[in-house]
KEGU-230401 format. One record per residue (C-alpha): residue in one letter; x, z, y; chain. Coordinates in pm, whole numbers, plus 32768, in hexadecimal, padded with zeros to 4 digits. Layout:
BEGIN
@residuo:A	x:X	z:Z	y:Y	cadena:A
...
//
This chain:
BEGIN
@residuo:R	x:7FFE	z:7FFE	y:7FD8	cadena:A
@residuo:W	x:806B	z:7FAC	y:8160	cadena:A
@residuo:D	x:80C7	z:80DD	y:8217	cadena:A
@residuo:Y	x:8032	z:80C2	y:8371	cadena:A
@residuo:D	x:80A9	z:821F	y:83D5	cadena:A
@residuo:Y	x:8234	z:818B	y:83B2	cadena:A
@residuo:T	x:820F	z:8034	y:8418	cadena:A
@residuo:G	x:80D1	z:8059	y:8533	cadena:A
@residuo:G	x:8027	z:7F47	y:85A7	cadena:A
@residuo:D	x:7EE8	z:7EE1	y:84A9	cadena:A
@residuo:N	x:7E9C	z:7DA7	y:83C1	cadena:A
@residuo:S	x:7EB2	z:7CC1	y:84FA	cadena:A
@residuo:G	x:8028	z:7D17	y:8518	cadena:A
@residuo:N	x:80B4	z:7DF2	y:866B	cadena:A
@residuo:L	x:8197	z:7EC4	y:8578	cadena:A
@residuo:T	x:824D	z:7F61	y:868C	cadena:A
@residuo:G	x:82C0	z:8071	y:85B8	cadena:A
@residuo:L	x:83C6	z:7FA5	y:8531	cadena:A
@residuo:N	x:8451	z:7F27	y:868E	cadena:A
@residuo:D	x:85A0	z:8002	y:8644	cadena:A
@residuo:K	x:8584	z:7FB4	y:84B5	cadena:A
@residuo:K	x:8684	z:7EE1	y:83B3	cadena:A
@residuo:V	x:8598	z:7E75	y:82DE	cadena:A
@residuo:A	x:858F	z:7DB3	y:8197	cadena:A
@residuo:I	x:847A	z:7CF2	y:80FC	cadena:A
@residuo:I	x:849A	z:7C9A	y:7F7A	cadena:A
@residuo:G	x:83CE	z:7B5E	y:7F15	cadena:A
@residuo:T	x:8372	z:7A05	y:7FBB	cadena:A
@residuo:G	x:820C	z:79CA	y:7F1C	cadena:A
@residuo:A	x:80C9	z:79B6	y:7FB1	cadena:A
@residuo:T	x:80E7	z:7B38	y:7FFE	cadena:A
@residuo:A	x:8252	z:7B2C	y:80AF	cadena:A
@residuo:I	x:81D9	z:79ED	y:8179	cadena:A
@residuo:Q	x:80C4	z:7AA9	y:8206	cadena:A
@residuo:C	x:81B3	z:7BFD	y:823E	cadena:A
@residuo:I	x:82DB	z:7B42	y:82DC	cadena:A
@residuo:P	x:8274	z:7A97	y:8433	cadena:A
@residuo:H	x:81DC	z:7BFD	y:8485	cadena:A
@residuo:L	x:8347	z:7CB6	y:8419	cadena:A
@residuo:G	x:8403	z:7BA8	y:84D2	cadena:A
@residuo:E	x:836A	z:7BEC	y:8607	cadena:A
@residuo:A	x:8348	z:7D49	y:85F3	cadena:A
@residuo:S	x:848F	z:7DCC	y:8547	cadena:A
@residuo:E	x:85F3	z:7E02	y:85C2	cadena:A
@residuo:H	x:866D	z:7D27	y:84A6	cadena:A
@residuo:L	x:85AF	z:7C8F	y:83AB	cadena:A
@residuo:Y	x:8668	z:7C3F	y:8238	cadena:A
@residuo:V	x:857B	z:7B38	y:8155	cadena:A
@residuo:F	x:8626	z:7B81	y:7FEF	cadena:A
@residuo:Q	x:85AA	z:7A11	y:7F35	cadena:A
@residuo:R	x:8599	z:79C1	y:7DCA	cadena:A
@residuo:T	x:8506	z:788F	y:7DEB	cadena:A
@residuo:P	x:8494	z:77DD	y:7F02	cadena:A
@residuo:S	x:831A	z:7795	y:7F26	cadena:A
@residuo:S	x:828C	z:764F	y:7F9E	cadena:A
@residuo:I	x:81F1	z:7693	y:80FF	cadena:A
@residuo:D	x:80D1	z:759B	y:8170	cadena:A
@residuo:Y	x:8037	z:759B	y:82BB	cadena:A
@residuo:R	x:7EEE	z:767C	y:82DA	cadena:A
@residuo:N	x:7E8A	z:75D5	y:8416	cadena:A
@residuo:N	x:7DBD	z:773D	y:8486	cadena:A
@residuo:R	x:7CCC	z:7724	y:8599	cadena:A
@residuo:E	x:7B8F	z:77CB	y:860F	cadena:A
@residuo:T	x:7A64	z:7784	y:8573	cadena:A
@residuo:D	x:7962	z:7690	y:8666	cadena:A
@residuo:P	x:785E	z:777A	y:86BE	cadena:A
@residuo:E	x:7799	z:762C	y:86BA	cadena:A
@residuo:W	x:77BC	z:75AF	y:8564	cadena:A
@residuo:A	x:7763	z:770A	y:84EC	cadena:A
@residuo:A	x:761E	z:7746	y:859B	cadena:A
@residuo:S	x:75E3	z:75E0	y:84D7	cadena:A
@residuo:L	x:760A	z:7673	y:839C	cadena:A
@residuo:E	x:74EF	z:767E	y:82B0	cadena:A
@residuo:P	x:746E	z:774E	y:81A2	cadena:A
@residuo:G	x:754C	z:772A	y:807E	cadena:A
@residuo:W	x:765E	z:769C	y:812C	cadena:A
@residuo:Q	x:777F	z:779A	y:80A9	cadena:A
@residuo:Y	x:76FC	z:773B	y:7F37	cadena:A
@residuo:K	x:770B	z:75CC	y:7F61	cadena:A
@residuo:R	x:7871	z:75CD	y:800B	cadena:A
@residuo:M	x:78E8	z:76A7	y:7EFF	cadena:A
@residuo:D	x:787A	z:75A6	y:7E01	cadena:A
@residuo:N	x:78E7	z:7498	y:7EAA	cadena:A
@residuo:F	x:7A38	z:7528	y:7EB7	cadena:A
@residuo:N	x:7A5E	z:75A3	y:7D44	cadena:A
@residuo:T	x:79E2	z:7436	y:7D0F	cadena:A
@residuo:L	x:7B0C	z:73A8	y:7DAC	cadena:A
@residuo:V	x:7C2D	z:7484	y:7D48	cadena:A
@residuo:A	x:7BB2	z:7445	y:7BC9	cadena:A
@residuo:G	x:7BC2	z:72DD	y:7BFE	cadena:A
@residuo:G	x:7A56	z:727A	y:7C3F	cadena:A
@residuo:D	x:79DB	z:71AF	y:7D41	cadena:A
@residuo:Q	x:790F	z:71DE	y:7E7B	cadena:A
@residuo:E	x:7897	z:710C	y:7F82	cadena:A
@residuo:E	x:7949	z:7221	y:8081	cadena:A
@residuo:D	x:7A46	z:7309	y:8077	cadena:A
@residuo:L	x:798A	z:7414	y:814A	cadena:A
@residuo:V	x:7AA2	z:74FC	y:8120	cadena:A
@residuo:S	x:7BB2	z:7403	y:814D	cadena:A
@residuo:D	x:7CE9	z:74F9	y:8156	cadena:A
@residuo:G	x:7E4E	z:752A	y:80A2	cadena:A
@residuo:W	x:7DBE	z:756E	y:7F7A	cadena:A
@residuo:T	x:7CB9	z:7432	y:7F57	cadena:A
@residuo:D	x:7DF4	z:734E	y:7FE4	cadena:A
@residuo:I	x:7E9D	z:73C7	y:7EB1	cadena:A
@residuo:F	x:7DE5	z:73A2	y:7DAC	cadena:A
@residuo:R	x:7DB0	z:7238	y:7E34	cadena:A
@residuo:N	x:7F02	z:721C	y:7D95	cadena:A
@residuo:L	x:7EF5	z:72E7	y:7C65	cadena:A
@residuo:T	x:7DB0	z:7283	y:7BC6	cadena:A
@residuo:G	x:7DC0	z:70F4	y:7BEE	cadena:A
@residuo:T	x:7D08	z:70B3	y:7D0D	cadena:A
@residuo:A	x:7E20	z:6FA8	y:7D6F	cadena:A
@residuo:A	x:7DFC	z:6F17	y:7C16	cadena:A
@residuo:K	x:7C71	z:6EF5	y:7C3A	cadena:A
@residuo:L	x:7CA1	z:6E42	y:7D58	cadena:A
@residuo:A	x:7D90	z:6D40	y:7CCE	cadena:A
@residuo:G	x:7CD5	z:6D19	y:7BA3	cadena:A
@residuo:R	x:7BA6	z:6CBF	y:7CA1	cadena:A
@residuo:K	x:7CC3	z:6BC7	y:7D4F	cadena:A
@residuo:L	x:7CF3	z:6B35	y:7C24	cadena:A
@residuo:G	x:7B9B	z:6B15	y:7B90	cadena:A
@residuo:R	x:7C08	z:6B91	y:7A4D	cadena:A
@residuo:R	x:7C41	z:6D00	y:79C2	cadena:A
@residuo:I	x:7DD0	z:6D4D	y:79A5	cadena:A
@residuo:S	x:7E9E	z:6DAD	y:7898	cadena:A
@residuo:G	x:7EC0	z:6F2F	y:7851	cadena:A
@residuo:R	x:8049	z:6EC8	y:7882	cadena:A
@residuo:E	x:7FE4	z:6E48	y:7A0E	cadena:A
@residuo:K	x:7EEF	z:6F55	y:7A66	cadena:A
@residuo:G	x:804F	z:703B	y:7A01	cadena:A
@residuo:Y	x:8152	z:6F6E	y:7AC3	cadena:A
@residuo:L	x:803D	z:6F52	y:7C18	cadena:A
@residuo:M	x:800B	z:70A2	y:7BF0	cadena:A
@residuo:Q	x:81B0	z:7123	y:7BBE	cadena:A
@residuo:M	x:81C3	z:704A	y:7CE3	cadena:A
@residuo:A	x:80AD	z:70D1	y:7DAC	cadena:A
@residuo:D	x:816A	z:723C	y:7D71	cadena:A
@residuo:Y	x:82C0	z:71C2	y:7DBC	cadena:A
@residuo:Q	x:8250	z:713E	y:7F14	cadena:A
@residuo:K	x:81AA	z:7271	y:7F7B	cadena:A
@residuo:M	x:82B7	z:7335	y:7F48	cadena:A
@residuo:N	x:8393	z:7278	y:7FE8	cadena:A
@residuo:S	x:82BA	z:729D	y:810F	cadena:A
@residuo:I	x:82C1	z:7423	y:80EF	cadena:A
@residuo:R	x:8428	z:7420	y:80E3	cadena:A
@residuo:N	x:8425	z:732E	y:8206	cadena:A
@residuo:R	x:8393	z:7419	y:82DE	cadena:A
@residuo:V	x:8476	z:752B	y:8285	cadena:A
@residuo:D	x:85A0	z:7446	y:8336	cadena:A
@residuo:E	x:84C1	z:7405	y:8467	cadena:A
@residuo:V	x:8455	z:756B	y:8488	cadena:A
@residuo:V	x:858F	z:7640	y:8435	cadena:A
@residuo:E	x:86B4	z:7607	y:84FE	cadena:A
@residuo:D	x:87BE	z:769A	y:8435	cadena:A
@residuo:A	x:880E	z:7594	y:8342	cadena:A
@residuo:A	x:8882	z:7693	y:8248	cadena:A
@residuo:T	x:8767	z:7765	y:826C	cadena:A
@residuo:A	x:8692	z:7638	y:823C	cadena:A
@residuo:E	x:871D	z:759D	y:8102	cadena:A
@residuo:A	x:86C9	z:76FC	y:8068	cadena:A
@residuo:L	x:8556	z:76FC	y:80AA	cadena:A
@residuo:K	x:852F	z:75CC	y:7FFB	cadena:A
@residuo:P	x:846C	z:75E2	y:7EEB	cadena:A
@residuo:W	x:84F3	z:74E2	y:7DC0	cadena:A
@residuo:Y	x:840B	z:74C0	y:7CC1	cadena:A
@residuo:R	x:8297	z:7437	y:7C7C	cadena:A
@residuo:Q	x:8183	z:7498	y:7D42	cadena:A
@residuo:F	x:80BD	z:7599	y:7C82	cadena:A
@residuo:C	x:81E4	z:75F3	y:7BCA	cadena:A
@residuo:K	x:81AB	z:7754	y:7CBB	cadena:A
@residuo:R	x:8080	z:77B4	y:7D76	cadena:A
@residuo:P	x:8070	z:76B4	y:7ED2	cadena:A
@residuo:C	x:806E	z:7794	y:8017	cadena:A
@residuo:F	x:7FFE	z:7723	y:814E	cadena:A
@residuo:H	x:8075	z:7799	y:828B	cadena:A
@residuo:D	x:809A	z:776A	y:83F1	cadena:A
@residuo:E	x:81A3	z:7876	y:8467	cadena:A
@residuo:Y	x:8273	z:78AF	y:8332	cadena:A
@residuo:L	x:8370	z:77B9	y:8372	cadena:A
@residuo:P	x:83BB	z:77C6	y:84EA	cadena:A
@residuo:T	x:83E0	z:793A	y:8477	cadena:A
@residuo:F	x:853B	z:78F6	y:8421	cadena:A
@residuo:N	x:85D2	z:7853	y:8546	cadena:A
@residuo:L	x:859E	z:79B7	y:85D3	cadena:A
@residuo:P	x:870F	z:7A37	y:8625	cadena:A
@residuo:N	x:8683	z:7B86	y:8594	cadena:A
@residuo:V	x:8633	z:7AE1	y:8429	cadena:A
@residuo:T	x:871C	z:7A96	y:830A	cadena:A
@residuo:L	x:86C8	z:79FF	y:81EF	cadena:A
@residuo:V	x:87A9	z:7A93	y:80AE	cadena:A
@residuo:D	x:8761	z:797C	y:7FAC	cadena:A
@residuo:T	x:87EA	z:7A10	y:7E83	cadena:A
@residuo:Q	x:879B	z:78A7	y:7DB6	cadena:A
@residuo:G	x:86C6	z:7911	y:7CA5	cadena:A
@residuo:K	x:878E	z:7A26	y:7C5D	cadena:A
@residuo:G	x:86A1	z:7B48	y:7D0D	cadena:A
@residuo:V	x:8707	z:7C87	y:7DA8	cadena:A
@residuo:E	x:8850	z:7D3C	y:7D0B	cadena:A
@residuo:R	x:87FC	z:7EB8	y:7D34	cadena:A
@residuo:I	x:877E	z:7FA5	y:7E3B	cadena:A
@residuo:T	x:8850	z:80CA	y:7ED2	cadena:A
@residuo:A	x:87C8	z:81F3	y:7FBF	cadena:A
@residuo:N	x:8816	z:8111	y:80C1	cadena:A
@residuo:S	x:8842	z:7F88	y:806E	cadena:A
@residuo:V	x:87D2	z:7E7B	y:7FB3	cadena:A
@residuo:V	x:88DE	z:7DB1	y:7F07	cadena:A
@residuo:A	x:88B9	z:7C61	y:7E9C	cadena:A
@residuo:N	x:89B1	z:7B68	y:7E50	cadena:A
@residuo:G	x:8AE4	z:7C71	y:7E68	cadena:A
@residuo:V	x:8A79	z:7CBF	y:7FF7	cadena:A
@residuo:E	x:89F5	z:7E29	y:8049	cadena:A
@residuo:H	x:88CA	z:7DFD	y:8137	cadena:A
@residuo:E	x:88A4	z:7F59	y:81ED	cadena:A
@residuo:V	x:8730	z:7F5F	y:8230	cadena:A
@residuo:D	x:862F	z:8094	y:82B3	cadena:A
@residuo:C	x:8528	z:8008	y:81D5	cadena:A
@residuo:I	x:84AE	z:7F2F	y:80C0	cadena:A
@residuo:V	x:837C	z:7E48	y:80CA	cadena:A
@residuo:F	x:832E	z:7E06	y:7F35	cadena:A
@residuo:A	x:826F	z:7CA8	y:7F22	cadena:A
@residuo:T	x:82C8	z:7C61	y:7DE4	cadena:A
@residuo:G	x:8166	z:7C13	y:7DA1	cadena:A
@residuo:F	x:804F	z:7CCD	y:7C94	cadena:A
@residuo:E	x:8040	z:7CB8	y:7B2F	cadena:A
@residuo:V	x:7FB7	z:7B6B	y:7A75	cadena:A
@residuo:G	x:7F95	z:7B26	y:7923	cadena:A
@residuo:T	x:7FC4	z:7C90	y:789D	cadena:A
@residuo:G	x:7EB1	z:7D59	y:77E7	cadena:A
@residuo:Y	x:7D93	z:7DC0	y:7873	cadena:A
@residuo:T	x:7E09	z:7F31	y:7810	cadena:A
@residuo:R	x:7F30	z:7F39	y:7894	cadena:A
@residuo:R	x:7ECB	z:7EA9	y:7A02	cadena:A
@residuo:A	x:7DDA	z:7FBB	y:7A17	cadena:A
@residuo:G	x:7E56	z:80CF	y:79A9	cadena:A
@residuo:Y	x:7D56	z:813F	y:7866	cadena:A
@residuo:D	x:7CE7	z:80C7	y:7758	cadena:A
@residuo:I	x:7B8C	z:8061	y:76C5	cadena:A
@residuo:V	x:7B2D	z:80F3	y:7571	cadena:A
@residuo:G	x:7A15	z:8030	y:74C6	cadena:A
@residuo:R	x:793B	z:806B	y:7359	cadena:A
@residuo:N	x:7A01	z:8123	y:7256	cadena:A
@residuo:G	x:7B1C	z:81A5	y:7355	cadena:A
@residuo:Q	x:7BBA	z:8058	y:7377	cadena:A
@residuo:T	x:7C87	z:8014	y:74CE	cadena:A
@residuo:L	x:7C4C	z:7F00	y:758F	cadena:A
@residuo:S	x:7DE3	z:7ED6	y:7598	cadena:A
@residuo:D	x:7E0C	z:7F02	y:743A	cadena:A
@residuo:K	x:7CED	z:7E0B	y:73F4	cadena:A
@residuo:W	x:7D8A	z:7CFB	y:74D8	cadena:A
@residuo:E	x:7EF1	z:7D5C	y:7458	cadena:A
@residuo:N	x:7F43	z:7BD3	y:73F4	cadena:A
@residuo:G	x:7E5E	z:7B47	y:7507	cadena:A
@residuo:P	x:7D0F	z:7B4D	y:75CB	cadena:A
@residuo:R	x:7BEB	z:7B02	y:74EB	cadena:A
@residuo:T	x:7AAE	z:7AE4	y:7597	cadena:A
@residuo:L	x:7956	z:7A20	y:75BB	cadena:A
@residuo:H	x:7953	z:793F	y:76E9	cadena:A
@residuo:G	x:7A6E	z:7A53	y:776B	cadena:A
@residuo:M	x:794C	z:7B51	y:77B4	cadena:A
@residuo:Q	x:792E	z:7C27	y:766D	cadena:A
@residuo:T	x:79EF	z:7C5F	y:7530	cadena:A
@residuo:T	x:7964	z:7CD9	y:7400	cadena:A
@residuo:D	x:7932	z:7E68	y:739E	cadena:A
@residuo:F	x:793B	z:7EB4	y:7529	cadena:A
@residuo:P	x:77B9	z:7E83	y:7563	cadena:A
@residuo:N	x:7743	z:7E66	y:76D2	cadena:A
@residuo:C	x:78A3	z:7E5B	y:775D	cadena:A
@residuo:F	x:78C8	z:7D3A	y:7818	cadena:A
@residuo:F	x:7A0D	z:7C8F	y:78BB	cadena:A
@residuo:L	x:7A3A	z:7BCD	y:7A00	cadena:A
@residuo:G	x:7B58	z:7B03	y:7A88	cadena:A
@residuo:F	x:7C3E	z:7A0A	y:79D2	cadena:A
@residuo:T	x:7C7D	z:7A62	y:7882	cadena:A
@residuo:H	x:7C0B	z:7971	y:7796	cadena:A
@residuo:T	x:7B1C	z:78C3	y:78BD	cadena:A
@residuo:A	x:7B8E	z:77AE	y:79AC	cadena:A
@residuo:V	x:7C74	z:77C8	y:7AC5	cadena:A
@residuo:T	x:7C37	z:7766	y:7C07	cadena:A
@residuo:V	x:7CC9	z:777A	y:7D63	cadena:A
@residuo:N	x:7B4D	z:7821	y:7DFC	cadena:A
@residuo:V	x:7B79	z:796B	y:7D39	cadena:A
@residuo:P	x:7A28	z:79F6	y:7DE3	cadena:A
@residuo:Q	x:795B	z:789A	y:7D26	cadena:A
@residuo:A	x:79FE	z:78CC	y:7BF9	cadena:A
@residuo:L	x:797B	z:7A61	y:7BCD	cadena:A
@residuo:N	x:7849	z:79D3	y:7C5F	cadena:A
@residuo:E	x:77F3	z:78FD	y:7B4F	cadena:A
@residuo:Q	x:786B	z:7A01	y:7A69	cadena:A
@residuo:A	x:7798	z:7B24	y:7B11	cadena:A
@residuo:M	x:764B	z:7A28	y:7AED	cadena:A
@residuo:H	x:7699	z:79E3	y:7988	cadena:A
@residuo:I	x:76C4	z:7B78	y:791C	cadena:A
@residuo:S	x:7585	z:7BBC	y:79E8	cadena:A
@residuo:Y	x:74E2	z:7A9B	y:7938	cadena:A
@residuo:M	x:7573	z:7B3F	y:77C0	cadena:A
@residuo:I	x:74E1	z:7CA9	y:785E	cadena:A
@residuo:S	x:737A	z:7C12	y:78A8	cadena:A
@residuo:Q	x:735C	z:7B89	y:773D	cadena:A
@residuo:V	x:73A5	z:7CE5	y:76B5	cadena:A
@residuo:R	x:72B8	z:7D72	y:7780	cadena:A
@residuo:D	x:7183	z:7C34	y:7726	cadena:A
@residuo:Q	x:71BA	z:7CA4	y:75CE	cadena:A
@residuo:G	x:718E	z:7E15	y:7603	cadena:A
@residuo:A	x:72FA	z:7E4F	y:7564	cadena:A
@residuo:T	x:7427	z:7F1F	y:75D3	cadena:A
@residuo:T	x:757A	z:7E9A	y:758B	cadena:A
@residuo:I	x:7604	z:7D1A	y:756B	cadena:A
@residuo:E	x:7765	z:7CA4	y:751B	cadena:A
@residuo:A	x:7838	z:7B85	y:7488	cadena:A
@residuo:T	x:77FC	z:7B5A	y:7310	cadena:A
@residuo:A	x:7954	z:7B0E	y:725C	cadena:A
@residuo:E	x:78FB	z:79A0	y:7229	cadena:A
@residuo:G	x:78DA	z:798A	y:7385	cadena:A
@residuo:E	x:79E3	z:7A21	y:73EB	cadena:A
@residuo:Q	x:7AAA	z:7953	y:730D	cadena:A
@residuo:M	x:7A21	z:7806	y:7355	cadena:A
@residuo:W	x:7A7B	z:787C	y:74A0	cadena:A
@residuo:V	x:7BE6	z:78D5	y:7483	cadena:A
@residuo:D	x:7C22	z:7789	y:73A5	cadena:A
@residuo:E	x:7B81	z:76E0	y:74F4	cadena:A
@residuo:I	x:7C95	z:778E	y:75D9	cadena:A
@residuo:Q	x:7DA5	z:773D	y:7527	cadena:A
@residuo:D	x:7D57	z:75F5	y:74EC	cadena:A
@residuo:K	x:7D1B	z:75A9	y:766E	cadena:A
@residuo:S	x:7E56	z:7678	y:76D0	cadena:A
@residuo:K	x:7F36	z:7577	y:7641	cadena:A
@residuo:L	x:7EC0	z:746C	y:774F	cadena:A
@residuo:G	x:7FDD	z:74C9	y:783B	cadena:A
@residuo:E	x:80F3	z:756B	y:777C	cadena:A
@residuo:R	x:81B6	z:7452	y:7797	cadena:A
@residuo:F	x:81C7	z:7452	y:790A	cadena:A
@residuo:R	x:81D8	z:75CC	y:794E	cadena:A
@residuo:A	x:8302	z:75A7	y:7847	cadena:A
@residuo:E	x:83AF	z:74FF	y:7939	cadena:A
@residuo:C	x:8371	z:75D8	y:7A7D	cadena:A
@residuo:T	x:8464	z:7704	y:7B40	cadena:A
@residuo:P	x:83FB	z:7842	y:7A7D	cadena:A
@residuo:G	x:82A4	z:78E0	y:7B1D	cadena:A
@residuo:Y	x:816E	z:798E	y:7AA1	cadena:A
@residuo:Y	x:80DA	z:780D	y:7A67	cadena:A
@residuo:N	x:81EC	z:781A	y:7948	cadena:A
@residuo:N	x:8225	z:7959	y:78D8	cadena:A
@residuo:E	x:835F	z:798B	y:79C9	cadena:A
@residuo:G	x:83C8	z:784F	y:78CF	cadena:A
@residuo:K	x:837A	z:78F7	y:7775	cadena:A
@residuo:A	x:82A5	z:7838	y:76B0	cadena:A
@residuo:G	x:819F	z:78B5	y:75AF	cadena:A
@residuo:N	x:8139	z:79D8	y:7654	cadena:A
@residuo:P	x:7FD3	z:7A0F	y:75CD	cadena:A
@residuo:D	x:7F92	z:7AE9	y:7714	cadena:A
@residuo:G	x:7FF7	z:79E7	y:77F0	cadena:A
@residuo:F	x:7F41	z:797D	y:792B	cadena:A
@residuo:F	x:7EE2	z:7821	y:78AF	cadena:A
@residuo:T	x:7F2C	z:7834	y:7715	cadena:A
@residuo:T	x:7DE0	z:7929	y:7755	cadena:A
@residuo:S	x:7D33	z:785C	y:7850	cadena:A
@residuo:Y	x:7C21	z:772A	y:77D8	cadena:A
@residuo:G	x:7D05	z:75EA	y:781E	cadena:A
@residuo:A	x:7BF9	z:74F0	y:7865	cadena:A
@residuo:G	x:7BB9	z:7597	y:79B0	cadena:A
@residuo:P	x:7A8E	z:7637	y:7A3E	cadena:A
@residuo:I	x:7999	z:74EB	y:7A75	cadena:A
@residuo:R	x:798F	z:74DE	y:78FB	cadena:A
@residuo:F	x:7996	z:7653	y:78EA	cadena:A
@residuo:H	x:7875	z:7691	y:7999	cadena:A
@residuo:R	x:77BE	z:7590	y:78FE	cadena:A
@residuo:I	x:77FB	z:763B	y:77AE	cadena:A
@residuo:L	x:775A	z:774F	y:7862	cadena:A
@residuo:D	x:7630	z:769E	y:78F1	cadena:A
@residuo:E	x:75EC	z:7627	y:7794	cadena:A
@residuo:W	x:761A	z:7744	y:76E2	cadena:A
@residuo:R	x:74F5	z:7806	y:77C6	cadena:A
@residuo:E	x:741B	z:76CB	y:77D7	cadena:A
@residuo:E	x:740F	z:7676	y:762D	cadena:A
@residuo:G	x:73CF	z:7816	y:7626	cadena:A
@residuo:R	x:7421	z:785C	y:74C1	cadena:A
@residuo:M	x:7538	z:798B	y:7543	cadena:A
@residuo:D	x:763B	z:78D8	y:7440	cadena:A
@residuo:G	x:7761	z:799E	y:73DF	cadena:A
@residuo:A	x:76C0	z:7AEF	y:7494	cadena:A
@residuo:A	x:7606	z:7BF4	y:73DB	cadena:A
@residuo:I	x:74E2	z:7C9E	y:746A	cadena:A
@residuo:T	x:7484	z:7DFC	y:73BB	cadena:A
//
């Protein structure tokens, strides 16, 4: 947690308590890029310790137009969420209602360029052609991101160290307008560890590349745990039927029906990305899951029953489906720099971020849930 008693200010900045402090921040991911401009502005000196540079695209942040906001009709939010989710999953929409960095990225990654090429050629392009076009679009986009670093950062060595040399979605893409200019401040130093990370921390310093940097405080922007078990992250275990714990049952990997229920744990529901589809708009994904869970609860009540859980058959069916679809991006992730997208470069982790998610994407996953509810047979679930 951020200690405003020490730093002063609030979540909008103005960290006056750091004016006479030498500050270290460890990490250059999504959390760090939001902190660093404020830290650089406020601190006597800021040391940024980097393992791997993030890809920093334009955010183009701006005030919302009041007239546009007043023109919105009921249901506008869900319409935008659905439009956005379709586009970032590779679907087609007549209009991009959000039109931000994410939709731009996915036009490259999901083959929109390939679809356009097929239309121009008047034929369906081959898988090899599609892969080539997507790769070329990826190279062009990443080159533009690296060129932006050169355009903004004045010191050549610092600029070179801030360039991401990997494909677009090997690591979580970031968007910011003030991050890169912060490295032009005279009180900001980038400590690039060239992929090795910080060596050690002493009573009054951070050591990297064999050099000791004396600091007054450290900001740990090292991220949160991804791909580890529920019980480790929650800090407690869940006990099901016959005294079995969830950690014991999932010792060799999660087992669920649609990512939301597991056998022998009646009335226990899960929300998140384990055995569900990953999408960049987390609220939309959680909303879809909440609607599905509320449907299951309503079915229990309508039948005058008291419990619902996954059957062993339903659970196995979904585990098989997850394992099959998780193979779709294995080759791409294996060639990436280490990060939580590829289990820090360790293949075969049964609890990995993508190895435990539905690899065919959110559109197909949500269609599966829709059809399951429409059929009304509750296949794979037992109500008692």
